[in-house]
C-alpha positions as CSV (number, residue, x, y, z in Angstrom):
1,X,110.3,-26.4,55.1
2,X,106.7,-25.0,54.9
3,X,105.8,-21.4,54.6
4,X,102.2,-20.2,55.0
5,X,100.9,-17.4,52.9
6,X,97.5,-15.8,53.2
7,X,95.8,-14.4,50.1
8,X,92.4,-12.9,50.5
9,X,90.1,-15.5,52.2
10,X,92.1,-18.4,50.7
11,X,95.0,-19.8,52.6
12,X,97.8,-21.5,50.7
13,X,100.6,-23.7,52.0
14,X,103.9,-24.0,50.2
15,X,104.8,-27.7,50.1
16,X,107.7,-29.4,48.4
17,X,106.8,-32.8,46.8
18,X,108.7,-35.5,44.9
19,X,106.7,-37.1,42.2
20,X,107.6,-40.4,40.5
21,X,109.4,-40.0,37.2
22,X,106.7,-41.9,35.4
23,X,104.2,-39.1,36.2
24,X,106.4,-36.2,35.0
25,X,105.5,-36.5,31.3
26,X,101.8,-36.4,32.2
27,X,102.2,-33.4,34.5
28,X,104.3,-31.6,31.8
29,X,101.6,-32.4,29.2
30,X,98.9,-31.1,31.5
31,X,100.9,-27.9,32.2
32,X,101.5,-27.3,28.5
33,X,97.9,-27.9,27.5
34,X,96.6,-25.6,30.3
35,X,99.4,-23.0,29.8
36,X,100.4,-23.1,33.4
37,X,103.4,-24.0,35.5
38,X,104.2,-27.5,36.6
39,X,103.3,-26.5,40.1
40,X,99.9,-25.2,39.1
41,X,99.3,-28.4,37.0
42,X,100.1,-30.5,40.0
43,X,97.5,-28.5,42.1
44,X,94.9,-28.9,39.3
45,X,95.5,-32.7,39.1
46,X,95.4,-33.0,42.9
47,X,92.1,-31.0,43.1
48,X,90.6,-33.3,40.3
49,X,91.7,-36.4,42.2
50,X,90.2,-35.2,45.5
51,X,86.9,-34.3,43.8
52,X,86.8,-37.7,42.1
53,X,87.4,-39.5,45.4
54,X,84.6,-37.5,47.1
55,X,82.2,-38.2,44.3
56,X,83.1,-41.9,44.4
57,X,82.4,-42.0,48.2
58,X,79.1,-40.2,47.6
59,X,78.1,-42.7,44.9
60,X,79.0,-45.6,47.1
61,X,76.9,-44.2,50.0
62,X,74.0,-43.6,47.7
63,X,74.2,-47.1,46.1
64,X,74.4,-48.6,49.6
65,X,71.3,-46.7,50.8
66,X,69.4,-47.5,47.7
67,X,70.2,-51.2,48.1
68,X,69.1,-51.2,51.7
69,X,65.8,-49.4,51.2
70,X,64.7,-51.2,47.9
71,X,61.9,-53.7,48.5
72,X,61.1,-54.8,44.9
73,X,63.2,-57.9,44.2
74,X,64.1,-57.0,40.6
75,X,65.0,-53.4,41.5
76,X,66.9,-54.6,44.6
77,X,68.9,-56.9,42.3
78,X,69.8,-53.9,40.1
79,X,70.6,-51.8,43.2
80,X,72.9,-54.7,44.4
81,X,74.7,-54.7,41.0
82,X,75.1,-51.0,41.2
83,X,76.6,-51.3,44.7
84,X,79.0,-54.0,43.5
85,X,80.1,-51.7,40.7
86,X,80.6,-48.8,43.1
87,X,82.8,-51.0,45.3
88,X,84.8,-53.0,42.7
89,X,84.6,-50.9,39.6
90,X,82.5,-50.8,36.4
91,X,83.9,-54.0,34.8
92,X,83.5,-56.3,37.9
93,X,80.3,-58.0,36.7
94,X,80.9,-60.5,33.9
95,X,77.6,-59.8,32.2
96,X,78.5,-56.1,31.9
97,X,81.5,-57.1,29.8
98,X,79.4,-59.1,27.3
99,X,77.1,-56.2,26.4
């Protein structure tokens, strides 16, 4: 069941969710640290996750464009490594682990 409530210019949607038991301690910890309810902690964590996903997509797009437009071989190589890291993660290139 979903109820819609309008508050000012922001619209909220009441939504019931089930979270895995393994996440409950982390959500409780976050709620306690921020002095908020579990519901508010879930919203804060969801907002942080959405922001992180948007930033990751922007970084991927930027890395891709940089790689495509770079003409200097050495800088193109570095741009290529940055693109690989954006796709597969920071620890995907073996030489990064050695440093």
